[in-house]
N, C-alpha and C positions, 0 to 999 in steps of 0.2 A: 294229376289235376282232378279236383273234386267238383261235382256239378252243383252242390248246394252249400249254403252257408252253414257252418257248424252249429249255429244257434237253432236251426230248424230241423236238423237231422234227428231221427228217432232210432233207438237200438233195434236190431233185428230180433233179439231175444232179451227178455227181462223177467226177473223173478217177481217184480212188483208192477202194478198198473203204471202205464206211461201216460202222463197228462198230454192231451191233444187239443189244440185250439182248432175250431171248425168255423168256417164261414157259412152262413146260410146262402142259399142260391141267389137271393136278391142282392147279395154283397159282391158277387163275382163280376169281374169286368165283362163287358159285352163280348170281347174277343175270346176270353176264356170260356164263357158260356156257349158261344158258337162252336168252339173247338170240341167241347164236351158233347154238344148236340150232334155234331157231324160224326163223332166217334161212335156214339150210341146208334145212330142211323146206320152206319156201316156194319156194326155188329148185328143189328136186327136183319139187315138185308142179307148178310152172309148166312145167318141161321135159317131165315125163311126161304131162301133160294137154294139151300143145300140139297144135294141128291145123294143117294146111296152109291158108293163106288166100290169096285172090287179090283184087286190086283193079285199078283202072285204071293203077296204077303198077307192076304186076307181081305176082309170086307169092313168098310166103315159105313155104318147105317146113318142116314139122316134122321133127325128127330121128327117123329110124327107131329104134324101141325096141331092135331087135337091135344096131344100131351103138352106141347109147347104152350098153347093158349091156356091150358089149365094151370101151368106153373106161373105164367105171367099174371093171371087173375089172382092166384093164391097170394102172391107177393105184391099185389096192387101196383104192378109195373105198367099197366095200360093206362093211357091218358093221364100220366103223372103230372105233365106240364099244365094241365087244366086245374089241378088241385093246389098248386103253389100259392101260398098267401091266404088260403082259406082257413 
């Protein structure tokens, strides 16, 4: 069983550019927009609340908040929802 219609599938690898239709944010259904917003919020919460952990296999360090904020500012990811439609 395949989850998407063959007409909307895109190849994983291509020698030539693959045309892609994109909807602007204002065209998304409210449910889809809410799902995208909740997913984004979950990702931000996980990153901002992460702590460094250690185990017998090594250490995974949390991203320093100062560095994280610099990246978010660099790619204009902060307050993006206030700039839609401007």
